[in-house]
N, C-alpha and C positions, 0 to 999 in steps of 0.2 A: 542654489540659492541665486537669484540676481537681483542687485540693489539699483535703485532708482533715484539720482540724488537729483534735488532742484537747487541751482545757486554754485557757483565755480568760484567762491570765495575760497579764503584758506581752508575754512572749517570743512566745506565740502568736498574741498581736494586733499585735505589730510584723512577724511573717511575713505577717500576713494582708494588712495594710497594705502593704506593700512590693511585693507581688503585687499587689494592688489597683493600686498607681498604674504599674507595668507590664502592667496588663489581663491577668492572670490571674484568673480565680475560685477562690475559697477558700470552703469552709465549716466555722465552728469551733464544736465540741463541747462545752458547759461542764457540768460536775455541777453546780453550783449552781442555783438556781430562778430568778436574777434580780441583776442589777449589783449590787442592795442586798441580797442574802442575809445579808453577813456584812461585818465590818470588813475593809479590805485593806492594815492595816499603817500604818507611822509612816512617818516621813520619810525620802526618797531623797538619795544625794549622785549625781549624774548626771554622769560621769566623761568629761573632754573628748577620752580615746582608745578607749571602747565605746558607752558611753548616748547621748553626742551624735552622734557619727558615725551609728549606727543610726539617731535621730531625723530625723539630716538625710537620709537615705536615706528615709524613710517621709514625707517633705516638710512634716516639724510642727515644726520650728527656732523658727521664730515664737509657734508654740500653745505651745509648750515653753519659752516666755522668759515669757510671761505667768503662767507657773504656779511662777516662782521665790519662794521666800520670801527676801527680802534679809536678811544678817547672821546666816542659819544656820548660816555656813561656820566663826564662832567655835568655838573650843576651850578646854578649861577642865580640868586635872589639879588633882585636891585632895587633900588626905591624910585621912587615916579619922577627924582631928580636926576637918577644915572646911576646913583651911587650904590657900591656893591655892600650890600649887607650881609650876606654868608655866601661862600664858594667853597665846593668840593671839586678836587681835580681828579679825573679817572685815573688811578694808579694800578689799573688792570687788575684789583681784585673784586669786582662787581659782580654779583649775579647775574644781570641783567642787560647783555649784550644787545649792542643797538644794530639793526640792519632795517634795510630799505623793504618796505612793504611789496612794493612792485616785483624787485628781485627776488624776495621770498615767494613769492606765487607763480613765477617763474619757475625756479627749482623744481617746486610741486609739479605745475605742469610738467616739465620735461622728465619724471620720474614715472610719469605713467603713457599705459599703452597706447598707441597713436591711435583716434578717433573715441579714445575713452569719453571726452568733453564736446558734447554737440552744439555749437555754437547758432547764436541766433533765433534760438527757441525761448520765447516770451511765453509765461504762463496766464495765460487767459481764466482758467479755473480749473476746480481738480472737484470729480465728486466719489463717493463710495460706491462700492459694484456690490459690497455683500461681501461675507468670509475672507475678510481682511485682504480683496483688491480695490484696486481704485483707477481711475480714467482720469489722465491728465490731457487737459487740453491748453493748447498752445494759438498765439496769435495768427498763425496763420493757417488755423483751422485741421492742423495734424495733431493726433492724438497717439497716448502710448498706454497700455494697462501695465498697471505692476502688480505685485502683491508684496513689496515691502518699498515704501515711499518715505525717503527722508526728504524734512524740508530745511534745507540750508542756504536758504532766500532771502535773509536779512529782517531788519526790524518790520518792513511791511510785508511778510512771507504771504505767499497766496497759499500755503498747504496749512498755516498754524489755523483756519476756521477747521478743519476737520477734525481737531481736538479742542480747541479753546475760543471763545469769545473776545478771549482779553487784546485791547488795542495798544500801543502806544499812546504815551498822553505827555504833553507839551511841558519841560520843565522848569520852565520860567528863564531859560538861559539861553542863549545861542552865542556859536563862533563865527567868526567872520575871517576865512582863510586869505593868504597872501602869500606870496613867491617874491622873494630877492634872488636875481641869478648873479652868479659871478661877483658875488659880495665884497671881498676882501679887495677888489679892483673898481669895481662900480658904486660900492656903497661901504665904504672904509666905516664910515662912524657907527652902523648898526652890527656891521661886522662885529667891530670889536668889542660893541655892548653884549653882544652875544656870545663871545668867546669858543670854544671847541664842541659844547654839548648844548645841553639846554638852558634856556633862560625864563626867569619867572620875574615879572614883574606885578604886582598885584595890589590892589587896595579892595575894602569889601565891596562886593556885589561887579567888580570888572578887573580887566586885566590885561597884558600883553605876554603870548607866551609865544616861544621863538626856539629852532632847534635846527643846528647845522648840519645838512645833509651834504651827501657828496657831490663833489665839482665845485662847492665853493657857494653852494644854492641855503638861503636862509626861509624856512619855512614857518609861518606867523599862523598862531591862532589870538585873537582877540576876541575876549571874552566880556561880553554886556548882557547884565540881567533884567530883560527889555520884554514886554510882549509881542505877540506874532505881529499885531498891527502897528507897533513901533517898527518894525523891521521893514513890513510891507511899505511905509512911507517911505522907502530907501530904493530909488532905483539903481539896481545893479548891475544893470547893465550900462551906465555911465559912470565909468571906473572912477573918476575925478570927483565928480560929486558923491558918487557914495564912500568913497575914501574919504573926501574932507568931513562927511556928515560925521563918518566911525569916529575919526580923528578928533573932531570935536570932543566926543566925551573923554578925551584926552588932556585937553585943553591947560596948560601949563608942565605939561610933562617934559622931559628933557626930550630935545629934536631927534638924539640916534634912537629914541623908543619910537616916537610916532613915526620917524621915517619907514621904519616895518610895514605901516600901514601906508603913507602915502606915496611911499617911493616904489609901491608894488610894481613887478614888472608882468603881471597877470591881470586878469578882471578879477575883482572879489569876490569870495563866494560863500554864501551864508550855509550856515549848517547849525540846522536848528536841535535841541537836544530835546532826547522824546526819549521815555522809558516804559516798560511793562511795569507792573506791579512787583516789588522785591520777591515775594512771594506766589511768582504766578507755576502753576502747576496744573496738570489734566490729568484725566481718568484713564487708565488705560485701552487704547482705541488698538483694536487688530492691525497689524500691518502699514503703521505709520508713526513717525515720531519727528521731534525736532532736535536741530543743534545751533549753537552760536546765536546771534541775535534774533533770530526766529523764535530760539525760545525763551531769551532771556535779555534783550536788548534793557541796558542801563546807561546811565549818563558816562562819558569815558572818564576812565581812570587808570587808562594802560593796560587794563585786562579782556577786552573785548577780545582782541584776535585772538590772544593767549587762551581764552578759554574756549575759543570756537574751535581751537585747535587740537584741546584737551579735549573738548566734547566728541571731536569727530575720531581721533584714538580709541578714546574707550568705548566710543561705540563700534567701533570696527573691532576689536578686540573682542568686547563682549558677543558680537556673531560667527568672530572666528573659535570662540571658546565653545557656545551652544549654535554649532551651524544644522544640528538638527532638530533645534526647537527654537526659532526666532521668537514666538511671543516671549521665551525667559528671559533672552537676550535682550529683546527691548525693555520689559519690565526690569531687568538687574542694570541697565544704562540709565534709566527712567530715577530708581529707588536714589542713584547717588547724585543723579543730574539734580535733582530739585533742590537739596540742602547745600550742594555746592554754588549753586547760581544763587540763593538767596543770599549767601554768606558776602560774593562777590558784589550785590547788589546794595547791601548795608556799608560795605567797607567803602562802596564808590560814595554814597550819601556822604559819609563821614569826610571824606577825602574832600566833597566839595565844598563841606563847610568851613575845612582847614584853609581852601585855597581862597575862598568868597565871603566869607565869614565876617563877623565883625573884628575876629580878632587878626586877620589877614594884613600883611604879610608873617608876622612875628610867629602865628602859627603855624604858618608852610615851616619856617625857620626853626620852630621847637620840633617839627617831626621829623627833622632832615637829622637833628642834632640827637635825638631822643629825650629833648626838655620838657620841661612841663608847659601844655599850650597855651598859649598866650602870651609867654612870660618873655 
């Protein structure tokens, strides 16, 4: 058995690592030119029922523990005037320790044999050859033929069309991403507002969410419920104009909150939120399957990276358990994947209603405290 994995994100790398632990060779093809080709996102809370078991299956629990940033599980909910509505310190008893996504990816890369990941291989097409074999064509004209292909290539997967004609749809909401560096010194008001972990300042339909990362960095996601056309009217290459326009949606909010937008040390980045149908599934096709966002991209709810790693670990374990019968392994993996993905997607829909629905932010506080929503 040799497994061809498209995509060197957390899910694809976890699969490659679990396969390596079981002595099964794999090759990962990644479009990015190198591990440092782009920033890898911000903080991830690694869940004790998905991400952590996946890392245990990969034999990387101790290495993972070395990446944990202490104190980052603290939560703070502020009103639009900056008043503290709810606060929960990080007392060390939480089950979702926080790490930097880039450091987690580096840990997984370092755990693989040299040459496992082939960088600069952007997929331009995939076609079935029959008998469970597939040909992958890359943008440089190169090809590879494989009898076991795994699409771990994200929301706009090039592998997914082999299995499904579903495509992600816009959810009606987008995030605008900003960063403040050395915030305790350079942006003290914003740093004090965020505190030691996560900040939520929400009202129905919009909000400012921020997280304290390593080195005094504040990473902010500004949520706005607007159409693609509305966002298209903003020139995000003009930092001052773009942040001013986004901040205008928060007119009258406390300056320490709007500073997370207007004082950004980077160009603001638009992150449109798209999702596949919650019940997305496909009929078994010999020699190919999907994991992570390629299989079940949903609105961000803290589950995406965890599920991708869990998918990768579960697929790797299934292939190891049924190394003489690949189709049995894939069928077993997908049988568990579909309901797991659907449940997570539905939970995500409910979370977005809690965060941005008519009862926000009281519904979010109720979720944190176990109280009745909206009270």
